[in-house]
C-alpha positions as CSV (number, residue, x, y, z in Angstrom):
1,M,144.8,-18.3,62.9
2,R,146.0,-17.2,59.5
3,C,145.5,-13.7,58.2
4,R,146.0,-12.6,54.6
5,P,145.8,-9.2,52.9
6,G,142.3,-8.4,51.9
7,L,140.8,-10.8,54.5
8,L,139.5,-8.1,56.8
9,A,136.5,-6.9,54.8
10,T,134.9,-10.4,54.8
11,T,136.0,-12.1,57.9
12,V,135.8,-9.7,60.9
13,A,132.8,-11.6,62.2
14,V,134.6,-14.9,62.0
15,L,137.7,-13.4,63.8
16,V,135.6,-12.1,66.6
17,S,133.9,-15.4,67.0
18,A,137.2,-17.2,67.0
19,C,138.8,-14.9,69.4
20,S,136.0,-14.5,71.9
21,A,136.4,-18.0,73.5
22,P,140.1,-18.9,73.7
23,T,140.7,-22.6,73.5
24,A,144.0,-22.5,75.4
25,P,143.5,-23.4,79.1
26,A,143.6,-20.6,81.6
27,P,146.6,-20.6,83.9
28,A,146.3,-21.0,87.6
29,P,144.6,-17.9,89.2
30,A,147.0,-15.0,89.6
31,P,147.2,-13.3,93.0
32,T,144.7,-10.5,93.3
33,A,145.3,-7.0,94.6
34,S,144.3,-6.3,98.2
35,A,142.1,-3.4,97.2
36,E,141.2,-4.2,93.6
37,V,138.6,-2.2,91.7
38,R,135.6,-4.2,90.7
39,V,133.2,-3.5,87.8
40,A,129.6,-3.1,88.8
41,A,127.6,-6.3,88.3
42,P,125.9,-6.3,84.9
43,S,122.1,-6.3,84.6
44,P,119.9,-6.6,81.5
45,S,120.0,-2.8,81.1
46,T,123.7,-2.5,81.8
47,P,125.6,-5.4,80.2
48,A,129.1,-6.2,81.2
49,P,131.7,-4.0,79.5
50,V,133.8,-5.6,76.8
51,V,137.6,-5.4,76.9
52,V,139.8,-6.6,74.1
53,L,143.2,-8.0,75.0
54,D,145.6,-8.1,72.1
55,P,148.7,-10.2,72.8
56,G,151.4,-9.2,70.3
57,H,152.7,-11.3,67.4
58,N,152.1,-15.1,67.3
59,G,154.1,-18.3,67.5
60,G,153.8,-19.2,63.9
61,N,154.7,-15.9,62.4
62,A,158.5,-16.6,61.9
63,A,157.8,-19.6,59.8
64,N,155.3,-17.8,57.5
65,P,157.1,-14.7,56.1
66,S,154.9,-14.5,53.0
67,V,151.9,-13.9,55.3
68,V,153.3,-11.6,57.9
69,D,155.3,-9.5,55.4
70,A,152.3,-8.8,53.2
71,L,151.2,-5.1,53.3
72,V,147.8,-4.2,55.0
73,P,146.1,-0.8,55.7
74,A,147.6,1.1,58.6
75,G,145.6,4.3,58.8
76,G,146.6,6.3,55.8
77,F,149.5,4.1,54.7
78,E,150.5,0.4,54.7
79,K,152.5,-1.8,57.0
80,P,153.4,-5.5,57.1
81,C,150.6,-7.7,58.3
82,N,152.5,-8.6,61.5
83,T,156.0,-9.2,62.8
84,T,157.8,-11.9,64.8
85,G,158.5,-9.9,67.9
86,T,161.6,-10.0,70.0
87,S,163.0,-12.4,72.6
88,T,165.3,-12.6,75.6
89,D,168.9,-13.6,74.9
90,A,168.1,-17.0,76.3
91,G,165.4,-17.4,73.6
92,Y,162.1,-16.8,75.6
93,P,159.9,-15.2,72.9
94,E,157.8,-12.1,73.2
95,H,154.8,-13.8,71.6
96,A,154.8,-16.5,74.3
97,Y,155.2,-13.8,77.1
98,A,152.4,-11.7,75.7
99,F,150.0,-14.6,75.3
100,D,150.6,-15.9,78.8
101,V,150.1,-12.4,80.3
102,A,146.9,-11.9,78.2
103,L,145.4,-15.2,79.5
104,R,146.2,-14.3,83.1
105,T,144.8,-10.8,82.6
106,A,141.6,-12.2,81.1
107,H,141.2,-14.5,84.1
108,L,141.4,-11.6,86.5
109,L,139.1,-9.4,84.5
110,R,136.4,-12.0,84.0
111,A,136.4,-12.5,87.8
112,R,135.8,-8.8,88.1
113,G,132.7,-8.9,85.9
114,V,134.3,-7.9,82.5
115,T,133.6,-9.6,79.2
116,V,137.0,-10.3,77.6
117,V,137.8,-10.9,73.9
118,L,141.3,-12.0,72.8
119,T,142.5,-11.2,69.3
120,R,144.1,-14.7,69.1
121,D,143.2,-17.9,70.8
122,D,146.5,-19.7,70.7
123,D,150.3,-19.2,70.4
124,T,151.0,-21.4,67.5
125,G,149.1,-19.7,64.7
126,V,149.9,-16.8,62.3
127,G,148.7,-13.3,62.7
128,P,146.0,-12.0,62.8
129,C,147.2,-9.0,60.8
130,V,147.4,-5.7,62.6
131,D,144.3,-4.3,60.7
132,A,142.3,-7.4,61.6
133,R,143.2,-7.0,65.3
134,A,141.8,-3.5,65.3
135,A,138.7,-4.6,63.5
136,I,138.1,-7.3,66.1
137,A,137.9,-4.6,68.8
138,T,135.6,-2.4,66.7
139,A,133.3,-5.3,66.0
140,A,133.2,-6.3,69.7
141,G,132.2,-2.8,70.7
142,A,135.1,-2.7,73.2
143,A,135.1,-0.2,76.0
144,L,138.9,-0.6,75.9
145,T,141.6,-2.4,73.9
146,V,145.0,-3.2,75.4
147,S,147.8,-4.5,73.3
148,I,150.4,-6.5,75.3
149,H,154.0,-6.5,74.3
150,A,157.6,-6.4,75.6
151,D,160.4,-4.4,74.0
152,G,163.7,-5.3,72.5
153,A,165.8,-2.2,73.2
154,A,169.5,-1.9,74.0
155,A,170.7,-4.2,76.8
156,S,171.5,-1.2,79.0
157,A,167.9,0.2,78.7
158,R,165.4,-0.4,81.4
159,G,161.8,-0.1,82.2
160,F,158.2,-0.3,80.8
161,H,156.2,2.2,78.9
162,V,152.7,2.8,77.5
163,V,151.9,4.0,74.0
164,E,148.7,5.9,73.2
165,P,147.5,6.9,69.7
166,A,148.3,10.1,68.1
167,L,146.1,11.4,65.3
168,A,146.5,8.9,62.4
169,P,147.5,10.2,59.0
170,D,144.0,9.5,57.8
171,G,142.4,11.0,60.9
172,G,140.2,8.0,61.4
173,N,141.0,7.6,65.2
174,A,140.2,11.2,66.2
175,A,137.1,10.2,68.2
176,V,139.0,7.9,70.6
177,L,142.2,10.0,71.3
178,A,140.9,11.6,74.5
179,A,139.6,8.4,76.1
180,S,142.8,6.6,75.0
181,D,144.9,9.1,76.8
182,V,142.9,8.5,80.0
183,A,143.3,4.7,79.6
184,A,147.0,5.0,78.9
185,R,147.6,7.0,82.1
186,D,145.6,4.5,84.2
187,L,147.5,1.6,82.7
188,L,150.9,3.4,83.3
189,A,150.1,4.1,87.0
190,S,148.7,0.6,87.8
191,F,151.4,-1.3,86.0
192,G,154.1,0.6,87.7
193,T,152.5,0.1,91.1
194,A,152.0,-3.6,90.7
195,T,155.4,-4.5,89.3
196,G,157.7,-1.9,90.8
197,L,159.4,-1.5,87.4
198,P,160.7,1.9,86.5
199,R,159.3,3.8,83.6
200,A,161.5,3.4,80.5
201,D,164.6,5.5,80.4
202,Y,165.4,5.2,76.7
203,L,162.4,7.0,75.0
204,G,162.2,10.3,73.2
205,D,159.2,12.6,72.6
206,L,157.6,11.8,75.9
207,V,154.1,13.0,76.9
208,E,155.3,12.3,80.4
209,P,157.8,9.8,81.8
210,G,156.9,6.4,80.5
211,L,154.1,7.6,78.1
212,T,154.5,8.2,74.4
213,R,152.1,9.1,71.6
214,R,152.6,7.6,68.2
215,S,151.0,7.7,64.7
216,D,153.1,5.0,63.1
217,L,151.4,1.9,64.7
218,A,148.6,0.4,62.7
219,G,146.7,-0.9,65.6
220,L,146.5,2.5,67.3
221,N,145.9,4.3,64.0
222,L,143.0,2.0,63.1
223,A,141.5,2.1,66.6
224,R,137.8,3.0,66.8
225,T,137.7,2.1,70.5
226,P,139.8,3.6,73.3
227,S,143.2,1.8,73.0
228,A,146.7,1.7,74.5
229,L,149.8,-0.5,73.9
230,L,151.9,-1.7,76.8
231,E,155.6,-2.4,76.3
232,S,155.9,-4.1,79.7
233,A,159.7,-4.6,80.0
234,N,162.9,-4.7,77.9
235,M,163.5,-8.3,77.1
236,R,167.1,-7.5,76.1
237,N,168.0,-6.2,79.5
238,A,169.4,-9.0,81.6
239,E,167.5,-8.1,84.8
240,E,164.2,-7.7,83.0
241,A,164.7,-10.8,80.9
242,T,164.8,-12.8,84.1
243,L,161.6,-11.2,85.3
244,V,159.6,-11.8,82.1
245,S,160.7,-15.4,82.1
246,D,159.3,-15.9,85.6
247,P,155.6,-17.0,85.9
248,D,155.3,-15.1,89.2
249,F,156.2,-11.9,87.5
250,R,153.8,-12.6,84.6
251,A,151.1,-13.0,87.2
252,T,152.0,-9.6,88.7
253,A,152.1,-8.0,85.3
254,A,148.6,-9.3,84.6
255,R,147.4,-7.8,87.8
256,G,148.9,-4.5,86.9
257,I,147.1,-4.5,83.5
258,A,143.8,-5.7,85.1
259,D,144.0,-3.0,87.7
260,G,144.5,-0.3,85.0
261,V,141.7,-1.6,82.9
262,T,139.2,-1.7,85.8
263,A,140.3,1.7,87.0
264,F,139.5,3.1,83.5
265,L,136.2,1.3,83.3
266,A,135.1,2.5,86.7
267,R,136.2,6.1,85.8
268,N,134.0,5.9,82.7
269,G,131.0,4.4,84.4
270,S,131.2,1.0,82.8
C-alpha cells in the first residue's frame, strides 16, 4: 500500500479497511503457552477488544525513496514517511521478520478472542507512512497498539528492548502515557519469558533494564491509544541473526507478544 504526504487526512478510513483483513495467508499455528491468558468472550454489550499490530517498514520501501523520504507530521515536528529497516548480515530483512511475526501474533490473539487490525496487509508494498499507521490505530479504537521491529545495533550488542512513548513535543499523546507504560512492562516481561533473550545491554537512558522512553518516534508521539514498540532482537548480532531467521523462534516471539498483549487486556478489563 502506497502512502504519500498529505494522504492521512482523507484516507484513514480506507487504510483501516485495507488493513483490517490481511490478504496474506496466516502461517501454521504457533505453539501456545501452557498457561496462556485468555480474553473474556465478547458479548453484545462487551465487544471484543481491538489490538493493532504494526509490523515495521515494508518490502517495497527501498525501491521507492521518493515516497518513504517525504516528510510527514511526527508530533510537533516532521520525519520521513518511513524507512527501509535493517537486515541480518546474510540479508534476511527486518520488514519480512516483522510481518511474519505480526501474522503469527494475530493468529494467536484471534484464537484468544481479540479483534486484530494490521497496519499493512502484505510485505511487498510501500509504507504506510508513520503518521498513517498511528491514525489506523486511532480510527480502530484500539485497546493497544504494538509496533514490531528488530534492531540493527553493533554486532557485539545483544538483547531485546521495549520503547514506550514519552510526552511528544506537541503534547498530543499525554492521555495515553500511563497506560502505555503498563503495556510496555507487560510486553517486556512476557517477551523475555517466552524467548529467553536477555534485555538489551547497549541502551542508554533506561526506565528500567530493557525499557526506554522516547519522544523522537512519530508512531509513539502520534499515539492516541496505548502503544509500545518492540525491538525484538539485534539482527546484526550473529547469534540473534540466527534466531530471527528461524521460523520456530518467530513462533516463540509471537507467543511472547501475544502473552504480553493479553496480560495487558486482562489487567485493564478488556
